[in-house]
N, C-alpha and C positions, 0 to 999 in steps of 0.2 A: 590466453585465457579470456573467454568472454564472460562478462559479468552483467547481470541485469540490475538496474537501479530500482530495486524494490525494497519495501520495508518487510520486516519479519512480523507476522501477525500471529501471536500465540493463540488468539481466540478464533482462528479461522475455522475451526471445526463446527462452529455454529452455522456458518455459511457454506459448509461443504455441499457442492452442487449434487453429489451422489446421495444425499440424504433428504428426507422430508421431515421437517419439524412439525410439532404439534403445539398449537397456540390456543389456549382457552381464556376467554374473557367472561367475568362474572359481574353483571350489573345488578345493583339492588333495585333500581327503578324498573318497574314492569314496562313502562312506556319509553325505554332507553332509546329505541329507534326514532321516536318522535323527538326526543331531546337532541340527539345527534343530527337529525334532519334540521332542526331549528338552529343549532349551533352553526351548521354549515351554511345555511341560508342567510343568517344575519350577522355572524361574527367571524366567519371563514376560519382563519388560522389562530384566532385569539382564544376561543373557548374550548374547554376540554371537560369531558364527563368522567369523574372518578370511577374506577373499577378495580377489582382484584384480577390478577392475570397469572396464568400458569404457562410457562414455556418449557416444553419437554420435561414436565414433572416438577419444575422448580416454581414455587409460589411466590408472588409479589403482591403486596398490599398497596392500594391507592395509586395505581398508575393513571395517567391522564390519556383519555381516548378521544379522538376526533376523526372525521372523514379527511381525506386528502385528494388532491387531483383536480382536474378541470373537466374535461369531456368524459372522463371515466366515472364521474360521481353523479348520482341523481337520487333525489329523495324517493323516487318510486322503485328504486332497485332494492332487492334483498341483499345482494352481494356487492357492497360498496367498498372501495379502497380505504384502508385505515392507517392512521399514524398512532402508534402506542409510545407514549413518553413514560418510561419507568421512573425517572427521577423528577417528574413534574411536581409532585407533592412531597416526596421523600427524597431528600438530597442524596446524590450519589448511588441511588439504587440502580443496579445494572445487571444484565445477564452476560457473563463472560466478557465483561469490559464494554458492553454496548448499552447505551441508555435509551436510544430510540430504535423502534422496530417499524419498518415501513412495508406495508402489505399492499400489493397491487392485485386488482380483481380480474385481470386478463380479459378485459372487455373487447379489446381490438386485436385479439390474436386466437383464432380457432385452434392453432397448433399448439398453444400454451408454452412454447419454448423460445420464442423470439428474444425475449428479454434476457433469459439466462445465457443463451449462446452469444448474444451480443456483448454482454459484459465479459464473457470469457475471452472473446476475441480482443476486446479493448485492453484488457489487462496485460497483453503482450507488448503494448506500445506506450502506455501511459498509466499513471495512477488512476485506478477506476474501482468502483464498488464490487464487493463480493455479492453473490446472489445465489439463492436456491429456492426451494419450494416449501410451502407450509400449509397444513390443513388448519382452518380456523373454525373454532367452536365458540358460540355465544350462549351462555347459560346452558351448556352441554348439548346444544343443538348444532349440528354440523352446518356451517354456512357455505364452505366449499374450499377448493384448492386455490391458493394464492401463490404469487411470486413474492419472496421476501428479499429485499434489497438493502444492503448496507447504506446507512445515512452518510451523506457528505457533510460532516460537522467538524467540530474542533478535534475530536478524537481521530477522525479520518486524517485531518491535517497533521496531527502529531505523528501518526504512524508513517506517513509518506513524506513529510517535509521536515520532520524533527523539530517542529515548532507549531504553535496553535493560536497565538495571540496577535498575529499580524493581520493586516487588512484583508477582509474576506467578504465577498458578496456573491449574490445569486442573480442571474438574469431572469427576473420573474416580475413582470409588471403588475401593479395593483389591479388594473383593468386590462385585459387582453383586447387590443384593437386590431381588427382584421377585416379585410385583407390589406388595407392601406396604412395601418398604424405602424409607428416606428418600434414601439415596445421596448425591448432591452437590446437595441441594436448598437450601442456604444457610439452613436453619432453625437457630434458636438452641436446640438440643435436646441438645447434647452437653456441657453444662457451661460453666463460665466460664474454663476453662484451654484453651490451644491444643492440648494433647495429645489432647483428646477429639475433634478435628476432623481429625487427621492421617490416619486411615484412609479419609477420604472425599474428599480433595483431594490433588492432586499439585502440589507447590511447584516451579515452573520457575525461580524466581530463587534466588539464593544465600541470601537471608533474606526474611522477610516474613510469618511466621505471625501476628504481632501485627496486621498490617494486614488479614489475612484475617479474623481474629476481630473486628476493629473493624467491618469491612463487615457481617458477619453480625449482630453486635449491633445496629448502626444500622438495618439493613434490618428487623429484627423489633421493636426496643424503642425506637428513637429516630427514627421516620420523618420527623419534621419537619426533621431535618438530613440526610436521605438524599441530597439533591442535592449535598451537600458532599463525599461520598465515592463517589458513583455517577453515571456519565453517564446521566441519565435518558432523554434522547432516543435515545441508542445502544441502550438496553435495550429501548425501545419498538419500535425498528426490528427488533431481533432477534425479539421476540415476533411482530411483524406478519409478518415473513418465514416464521417457522416455521409459523404458522397458515394463511397464504395458500398456501404450497407444500406444506402437509400433511406437514411434517417432524416427526414424533412421536419419532423417536429422537434426542431433544434434552432440553432442560430440561422440556418438556412431559410426555413419557412417563415415563421412568425418571430424570429429573433428572440428566443427565450430557451429555457431548459438547459442552462449551463451554469457552472460556478467559476469564480476566479479567486485564487488564493495567492497572496504575496509571500514569497519565500525569503530566506535570510539575505538574499542578493537584491532584495527590493524589486523583484520581478514578479508580475502576475502570471500565474499558471492556470490555463483553462482546464476544467474538469467536467467530463461528460455527465449528463443526468437524464433520466426518464427515457429509457431505451425500449419501451414496451411496444412501440409502433415502428420498429425497423423493418428492413426488408419489404419496403413498399406499402406498409399497413397505412401509414398517414400520407395522404395525397391531397390535402386540402390547399396547399400552396407551396410553391418553391421560392417565393419571395421575388421572383423574376418574371419571365414571360408567361408562365403558367400560374400567376398569382390567384386565379379563381379556381384552380384545381387541375389535377392531372389524371389521366387514365393510366392503366398499367403499362401500356406500350410507351407512353411518354416518360414515365419514371425510369423505365429500363434504359432509355436513351437520354437520361438527364445529363446535360452538358456540365462537366465539373468546373468549367470556366464561365458559366453563364452570367454570373454577376459582373464580369468585366464588361459585359455589353449592355445589361439593363438590370436595375433593381427597382421594385415598386416603392421601396423606401431604402435609404442608404444602408449598406452592409460593409462599413470600413474595415471590419476585422477580416473580411474576405478580400475586398478589392485592393486595399492598401498594402497587402502582403503579396497577392498573386500578380500584381502588375510589375513587381520586381522579377526580372527574368530568372535569376538564380533561385529565388524562393520558389518560383513556379516549377522549376525543374525538381527541386527538392520535394515539393508537394506531390509531384507525379511519381517520384521515387518511392514515397511512402504509400501512394495508392497501389503501385505494382507490388510492393512487399505484402500488403494486406490481401491482394488478390491471390498472389502465389502461395502464400502461407495458409490460406483459409478456403479459397474457392478452387483453385486448380487441383489441389491435392484432396479435395473432398472433406477436409477437416470439419467444416461447418455442418455438412450433411450427416456425417457420422455422429457428431455430437448431438444433433437434433434428434436423430434416431435413438441414441442412447438415453436421452432424457425423456423422450416419449415412452420408451419401454419402461422406465422407472416410474412414471406417473400414471401409466395407462389405467390401472384399476382405480386410482384416486379421481381421475377425470370422470370415469364412468359413474363413480359414486357421488359426484358433484351435481346435485339436483338444481343448483341455482346458476350454473354456467350459462354463458350467453349464446352457446352453440350446441349442436348435438354432438353425441359421441362420434358419429360417423363423420361429422365435420372435422373433428380432432384428428382422426385417422387420415382423412383425405388431404388436409391442408398442408402436409409436408410435401406433397407433390402438386396438388391441384388447387385452383381458385375456389374459394368458398364465398357464397353470397350471404350477407346478413339478413335474417328474417325480418321483413317489414320495412326494409330500407333499400337504398340503391348501393350501399357499401359493398365493396368487393375486396377480399383479402387474398392476395396472390399466393400460390403454392410456392413454398420455399425453394425447392429444388429448381423449379422452372424459371423463376424470376432471377435467382442467383446465376444460373448458367447463362441466361440471356444477358444479364448485367456484365458478366465476366467477358463475354464475346465483345460487347460494345466497348468496354474499357481497353481490352487488349488491342483494339484497332484504332484507339484514339491517339492523335499525334502527341508525342511526349512520353508515351508508355514504352516504346521500343527504341532500340539503337543505343542504349547506355554503354559506356565503357565496361570492360571486364577487369575485375580486380583479383589478384592472386599473389602468392608468395610474399606475405607481409613478414618482415623480419626486423629485429632490433639488436643493436650492439652497444655496450656489452650486455650480456644476458642478465646480470644482476648489477645495476649501476649503484654508485655511491653519490651522496649529496654533492652537488657542485660539478659532477662529471657530465661531459657531453654524451648524449644518447643519439645515435644515428638510427632513424627509422626509414626503411626502404620498402618499396612495394612495386610489383609488376602490374602495369595497367596498359591495356591496349585501347587505342582509339580515343584518348582523352585530350582535351584542349586546356583543362584546368584541373589541378589536383590540390586538395587542401588537407592538412593535417589539423585536427582539432584535439586539444589536449588540456588536461588540468592536473593540479597536484593536490587538489582538495575535493573529496567526494561530494561535498555540498556546493562546490564552486561553479563558476561559469567556464565553459570551454573557451580557451584561446585558439586563435586560428593563425596558421602559417602555411604559405604556399610551398609545395613540393616541386622539385625540378628534376628534369631529365637532361642534364647539361654536362655530365661527366665529371663534375667537381663536388657533387653532393653525395658521395659514397655510393654513386650509382653506376659504377664501372666506366661506360663510355657514353657520350651524348647520343640521344635519339635511339636508345636501345629499349625503350619502354619500361625502364627502371627508374622510378622517381625516388628522391631522397630528400631529407632535411634533418637537421639536428636540433635538439632542445637541451637545456641545461637542467639536470635533475634537481628537484627541490622536495623537501618534506618527506613524507612517508609513503605516498601513493602516487602512481602515474596511471591515469586513465585516458584513453584516446580512441578516436575513430578516424576513418578516412573517407572523404567525399570527393568524388570525380565526376566531371561532366564534359560533354561536347556539345555540338550544335543541336543534337537530337534530344538528349536526355541526360539525367544524372543518376548516380548510384551511390549508396552508402556501403561501408564495411566496418562493423557488421551492419546488416541491413535494417536492424531495429534501432540503430542510433538515432537520437542521443540517449534513448532509454536503456539500451545496452551498449557496451563499449569493451574495448580490450584493456587489460591491465598489465603492467610491468612490475614484477616483484623487485622492490628495492632493498638494498642492504639494511639490516637491522643493527642498531647501535646500542652501546651500553646505556642503560637507563630507559630504553624504549619498552622493553618487556623485562620484568624483574621477578625473581623468586620473592614472593610477598608473605607467605605464611606456610608452615608445614608442621607435621607431627610425625614422630616415629612410633608412637605409642598406640596400643590397641584399647586404651581406656578413655579416650576422648569420645564424647557422646555425639559422634557423627557416623552415619552408615554409608556404605557404597552399594552398588547394584546387587551384590551378592548377600546383602543384609548382614555382613560381617564387619566388625570394627577393624579397620586396618589404617596404616599410615597413608598420608596423602601430601601432596605439594600443590600449593596454590600459586598460579602465576597471575600478574596484573599488567595490563597494557596501559602505560602511562600517556600514550599519545591520543590524538583526536581522530585517528583513522583506524579502521579495521586493518589487522596485519595478518597476512598469510603466513602460516608456520611451516610450510614446506621448505626443507633445507635447514631446519633448526634441530638441535639435539639437547638431551638432558642426561646427566650421568651422576653416579655417586663415586666416580673414580677420576681423579685429576690426571691420570695417565691415559685414560681412555674416554675422552669427553664426548665421543660419538656413540655412546653405548646404547641409547634408545633414540630412534629417529621419530619425529613427529609425522603423523599422516598429514595429508593435504587438507588441512582444516584452518579455521580462522579464529583469531581471538579478537572480539569486538572492542571498539574504542572505549577506553575508560572502564573496562570490564575485566572479569576474572575468568580463569579456566582452571579446573581441578584435574589433577593427575593422580590416579590411585596406584597402589602397589598391586602386583600380579598382572597377568596378561589381559589384553583386550584392546579395543581401538584406542582408548585414552587411558589405558592402564600400563604402568611401567613394567619393564621386564627385569626389575631388580627391586630388592627390599632395602629400605634405609636402615643403617645400623642403629640399634637402639641405645648404644652407649656413646660412640663418637664417630663422626664421619664428615663427608663432604656432599654438597649438591652443586653441580656445575651446569649452567645454561650456556649453550654454545650456538654459534651461527656458522654455518658453512664448514663444518668439521674442524675448523682451526681457530675461529675467533671466539673467545670467552666473553660473553657480554654480562654475566652475573655469576656469582659464586658465594657460597657460605660454608664455613667450617664450624661445626657445632660439637658440643659435648653432651653432657647428661641432660635428660628431660625431667620435667616436673609433672606430678600427677594432675590430670585434668587441665593442663595448660599446654598451649602451642607456642611456637617460636615464630614471631612475625615482625614485620616493619611497622614502626610507628614514628612519624606520621605514615599513613598508608602509602605504599608505592615508592616512597623516597627516603624514609628514615632509617635508622639503625635497627638491628634486631633486638628484640626483648621478649621475655615470657609474657603471655597474655591469655585471657580467656578466648577459646576458639571462636573465630568470626566467620570462618568457612564461606568463601565467596561473597564476602561483604567487607566494608571498610573496617580496618583494624582500630581497635581502641585498647588502651592500657588502663584497666580498672583495678581497684583494690577490693572494695566491698560492693556487692550488688546493690543497686538503688531500686530495682524493680524486681518483682517476681510475678509469674503468671501460671495459670492453669488452663488446660484444654480439655473440653468434653463435648460430646462423647468421643472416645478414642480407644479403639478403632471406630471408623464411622464410614458411611457410604453416601451421605447426603450433605450434612452441615456439621461444622464445628463451632463451638462457642469459646471465645477467648475472654478470660477474665484477668485483669492486671491489678494487683494491689500496690498501694503506695506510689501512685502515678504522680510524680512531682514536676515533671517537665516534658517537653515534646519528645515523642518517640516515633520510631519507624518500624512498621510490621512488614515482614516479608514471608511468603510462602515460596519454597523452591524445591527443585528435584535434587537428587543425590549428585548429579553432575554440575550443580550450581545454577542451572537455568532457572530464572525467576519466573514464577507463575503469577504472583500478585505482590504489589508493593503499595503501601498506604501510609500516609503521614498522619499522625494524631497530635493535635494540639492540646496542651493542658494549661490551665492557669498556674502561673508560677507560685510556689510556696503554699499550695493548697493540696494536701494529701488527700487522695480520692481513690476510688475503685472504678476501673473502666471495664465495660463489657461490650462485646461485639460478636455477631454471628456471621460466619462466612460460608458461602455456597462452595462446596467441593465435589458436587455430584458429577461435574463434567471431567474430573480427573480420572485417569486410568488407575486400575488397581496397583498398589505398591506402597512404598514408603516415601514420604515427603517430609519436609521440615518446616517448622514455623519458628521464625527468629524475631525477637524483640530487641531493637537497638535503641539505647538511651545515650546520653552524653558521656556516661561513665561506664557502661556495661553492655555486653552483648550476650544474650542468652538464647540458645537454640534448643528446641525439643522436636522429637520425631512425631509424625502423624501417619497412622496406618489407614489407607483407604482400601476397602474390600468390595 
């Protein structure tokens, strides 16, 4: 089973590339454009002009507005790129979880689709921003069609790295120096003190300058320990992407436009940024032999190893990796994957056509665009010349096809080993058991298994051998094998093979994608956490009928695949209902309803006395409960949550169990039903509470912590936007230290 190392983003529908958002800004100042011009000229990123903002009909007060960008911004333009900060003046104000909206004016792309297609390609191989289109209005006047790109900020880090407070910086010099300046090149050339590097990097975290300097020092002076502070594979993917898509407005050209985030393993991870000039749109410099600029033919034949020969200023993030022969082969393996998955199969061109068809009328309606409508139509195939300048923007199809031919003939692209017949034994291993992994590989001189037992961990490496004693039948039969000892709850792995000509991964998107081995599930890993047999508990399922339900909880710190598990109400037939091939996420809940359906049981719990049995592999019981009579408006659940004994309690449904006697809080919701917003009002707020909005299957839509001054009885009120939710029944839960109260919300 191949798994992508991606985060689940419940708010993604805002950046759905098949939709066009509508963003309206309302300034009170009639000279708003002059004020924004002045802020851009004199205060750059510091100053913002307050304005009210509407996003797809949702209204926000007092957002902060400023221009953004470098070459794309000009005080003489009507259509400038914008940075909208929703929580600039009102804390935590957001649209579907996003606080910053970044709009690009498409000044360097007659086709309008370079940025959207580029981010879509990048997301296959590394954490990258979501992106789509938006029409922008200012004081109800259409300014034009923009690209709308997800900000790389702490929210982005949380979604992709499961943390947000580690060291975080952007390669963005205060003053861009070109063509000879070092900018944000990560060279160890500004002294041994962090103050020497402050003008060249933006710190996005509260602290972290010492980590930035440590990265720079290690990259330049201690490369043997580089893999301890830098995600090497992710860096190779970034370089492969930039050179394949001819994205020179990056670390390659002026050494800028990237982020670095330190994960829980204390390794920095590069993150792409500013992809509006890919596919040869930016040709001002390659940072190497063409540091004064390139023509279209020169960028088509841009050497992906050029910096090993010459750099106008140091590029250690390129040179100190690619001079390692193995890293260089891995780099070309990534280039080959990008070419084959996006160019050879015409993926990029079909996407470009799809998005052009989507925005066609909106581009024609954009009276402030920088090119003609005919340029928009033409640039997907043909070069477009910028009016009044010498700038040329290559046709997408022509330049990609030419680049593909060049790369496919570059030494290191061809001749890689062939990988097939990957197997492991036993099929479902237990902790402490040896797992043999074998693979058939032709024409390899070196084969490596990379594996880990923690989905957030670093991959360990072991050589695989074709020697007849590694579960590989006989020596020199092209079957390679190695064993590892199973640990924890997850096994993730990939295989890398190389010879004198080239290298190859399996799966080819590794390390971002990998194979998984289902491990045995043990008693206590997943538990029956709460259930009700009654139809009088105030929780609804998808059929809008009150029915019994069973809540499971994953006690581990890893997602667990449920294929091969069973639940039953019969101790003599423990495999009565088989789980579909689904996952229960780490430290999270899963709700099973009575009646049939994908996650609905094929039996009803007895309302008087009965059993619930959770089994693994048709024979191993990992949890069970025998129950008797029920109590009105109470469920039966574990306290403490996940590990305690069963007791009667108020229904907590897909949330942590609490045993309470008297409610400490009460709340009202209005209007209900609603289609836009709901207002929550809580009486007698004595302590901190947690607010959750969730679907009937337990999936959380919103979670918010509210702090209250102890021993001060008060009334709390808050309005929530629910306009983006689909029609149906949802639930709002208030959790205090003593009570959990849930009420339904109807969205129409």
